[in-house]
SEGUMAR-123548 format. One record per residue (C-alpha): x negated, y negated, z. Coordinates in Angstrom, 3 decimals. Last residue first. Example, Ala and Ser with C-alpha at 12.3 -4.5 7.8 and 13.67 -1.06 7.14 Angstrom:
BEGIN
<node east="-13.670" north="1.060" up="7.140"/>
<node east="-12.300" north="4.500" up="7.800"/>
This chain:
BEGIN
<node east="-63.386" north="44.363" up="12.212"/>
<node east="-62.385" north="40.744" up="12.210"/>
<node east="-59.956" north="39.283" up="14.650"/>
<node east="-58.365" north="36.025" up="13.644"/>
<node east="-58.290" north="33.391" up="16.284"/>
<node east="-54.768" north="32.384" up="17.143"/>
<node east="-53.942" north="28.805" up="16.253"/>
<node east="-53.910" north="26.305" up="19.051"/>
<node east="-50.489" north="25.172" up="20.103"/>
<node east="-49.773" north="21.515" up="19.566"/>
<node east="-49.705" north="19.539" up="22.783"/>
<node east="-46.352" north="19.110" up="24.411"/>
<node east="-45.059" north="15.624" up="24.664"/>
<node east="-44.289" north="14.516" up="28.131"/>
<node east="-41.089" north="12.703" up="28.934"/>
<node east="-41.248" north="9.962" up="31.561"/>
<node east="-40.456" north="7.047" up="29.255"/>
<node east="-37.748" north="8.883" up="27.333"/>
<node east="-38.406" north="8.796" up="23.612"/>
<node east="-36.201" north="6.433" up="21.658"/>
<node east="-33.385" north="8.025" up="19.717"/>
<node east="-33.737" north="7.498" up="16.019"/>
<node east="-31.478" north="4.830" up="14.587"/>
<node east="-28.233" north="6.016" up="12.996"/>
<node east="-28.416" north="6.527" up="9.247"/>
<node east="-27.376" north="3.541" up="7.164"/>
<node east="-23.784" north="3.600" up="5.925"/>
<node east="-22.796" north="0.704" up="8.201"/>
<node east="-24.076" north="-1.939" up="5.784"/>
<node east="-22.684" north="-0.081" up="2.769"/>
<node east="-19.178" north="-0.052" up="4.250"/>
<node east="-19.417" north="-3.781" up="4.982"/>
<node east="-20.623" north="-4.601" up="1.470"/>
<node east="-17.761" north="-2.547" up="0.020"/>
<node east="-15.232" north="-4.370" up="2.240"/>
<node east="-16.542" north="-7.758" up="1.119"/>
<node east="-16.484" north="-6.716" up="-2.537"/>
<node east="-12.939" north="-5.332" up="-2.247"/>
<node east="-11.706" north="-8.511" up="-0.553"/>
<node east="-13.230" north="-10.628" up="-3.303"/>
<node east="-11.710" north="-8.355" up="-5.975"/>
<node east="-8.259" north="-8.852" up="-4.516"/>
<node east="-5.584" north="-6.881" up="-2.660"/>
<node east="-7.853" north="-4.037" up="-1.592"/>
<node east="-6.902" north="-0.357" up="-1.324"/>
<node east="-6.724" north="1.666" up="-4.544"/>
<node east="-7.957" north="-0.230" up="-7.593"/>
<node east="-9.912" north="-2.855" up="-5.660"/>
<node east="-11.514" north="-0.231" up="-3.395"/>
<node east="-12.590" north="1.851" up="-6.375"/>
<node east="-13.985" north="-1.192" up="-8.180"/>
<node east="-15.847" north="-2.229" up="-4.989"/>
<node east="-17.387" north="1.241" up="-4.696"/>
<node east="-18.352" north="1.293" up="-8.372"/>
<node east="-20.115" north="-2.060" up="-8.056"/>
<node east="-21.867" north="-1.261" up="-4.780"/>
<node east="-23.327" north="1.963" up="-6.131"/>
<node east="-22.422" north="4.962" up="-4.010"/>
<node east="-24.777" north="6.154" up="-1.243"/>
<node east="-22.012" north="7.774" up="0.771"/>
<node east="-19.980" north="4.540" up="1.093"/>
<node east="-17.629" north="6.252" up="3.562"/>
<node east="-20.474" north="7.524" up="5.749"/>
<node east="-19.861" north="5.244" up="8.701"/>
<node east="-16.588" north="3.334" up="8.482"/>
<node east="-15.236" north="5.256" up="11.469"/>
<node east="-12.068" north="7.110" up="12.376"/>
<node east="-10.760" north="7.201" up="8.821"/>
<node east="-7.129" north="7.932" up="7.898"/>
<node east="-5.107" north="5.340" up="9.818"/>
<node east="-8.315" north="3.467" up="10.500"/>
<node east="-8.416" north="2.195" up="6.924"/>
<node east="-5.992" north="-0.681" up="6.612"/>
<node east="-6.039" north="-2.934" up="9.655"/>
<node east="-9.342" north="-1.851" up="11.210"/>
<node east="-11.133" north="-1.849" up="7.864"/>
<node east="-9.799" north="-5.315" up="7.001"/>
<node east="-10.747" north="-6.521" up="10.492"/>
<node east="-14.321" north="-5.264" up="10.042"/>
<node east="-14.450" north="-6.872" up="6.596"/>
<node east="-13.531" north="-10.211" up="8.190"/>
<node east="-10.138" north="-11.656" up="7.376"/>
<node east="-9.860" north="-14.987" up="5.549"/>
<node east="-7.618" north="-13.731" up="2.774"/>
<node east="-6.044" north="-10.341" up="3.534"/>
<node east="-2.455" north="-11.651" up="3.400"/>
<node east="-2.945" north="-12.908" up="-0.148"/>
<node east="-0.004" north="-15.212" up="-0.593"/>
<node east="3.019" north="-15.388" up="-2.872"/>
<node east="4.477" north="-18.920" up="-3.076"/>
<node east="3.726" north="-19.214" up="-6.790"/>
<node east="5.906" north="-16.177" up="-7.488"/>
<node east="8.871" north="-17.726" up="-5.683"/>
<node east="8.392" north="-21.102" up="-7.365"/>
<node east="8.285" north="-19.447" up="-10.780"/>
<node east="11.472" north="-17.483" up="-10.034"/>
<node east="13.313" north="-20.643" up="-8.930"/>
<node east="12.161" north="-22.602" up="-11.988"/>
<node east="13.214" north="-19.792" up="-14.345"/>
<node east="16.663" north="-19.651" up="-12.721"/>
<node east="17.049" north="-23.438" up="-13.082"/>
<node east="16.077" north="-23.287" up="-16.753"/>
<node east="18.540" north="-20.448" up="-17.348"/>
<node east="21.334" north="-22.452" up="-15.670"/>
<node east="20.445" north="-25.543" up="-17.712"/>
<node east="20.569" north="-23.523" up="-20.963"/>
<node east="23.790" north="-21.677" up="-20.123"/>
<node east="25.925" north="-24.741" up="-19.441"/>
<node east="25.604" north="-26.799" up="-22.626"/>
<node east="25.082" north="-23.651" up="-24.635"/>
<node east="28.526" north="-22.393" up="-23.830"/>
<node east="30.890" north="-21.956" up="-20.974"/>
<node east="33.421" north="-24.756" up="-21.009"/>
<node east="34.084" north="-26.591" up="-17.776"/>
<node east="35.948" north="-29.893" up="-18.024"/>
<node east="38.742" north="-28.597" up="-20.264"/>
<node east="39.942" north="-31.160" up="-22.793"/>
<node east="43.670" north="-31.930" up="-22.767"/>
């Protein structure tokens, strides 16, 4: 009598091929959850835990080094890191100067004191 199921190469190879196919399909199904989000939304979702505002986080850094830092530590892709770096740089500008009140008078400069000679 010949057994119908004999473990050997005839069984192991197809099982390994099936396992490889399943793992490949699982990896291929992975998605970038940050894709399509605006930089403001990315900041709100991932950065507000530690930072109240995006202002001042770029601190005059070069765009390339800032995007590299964000890619290494916070962003899921280089495109996301670049978009977030551009956003941080755009809000890093100093706040606009306060406009003068319409009714406020400006004081005239004080005249210098005349020097007294003896």
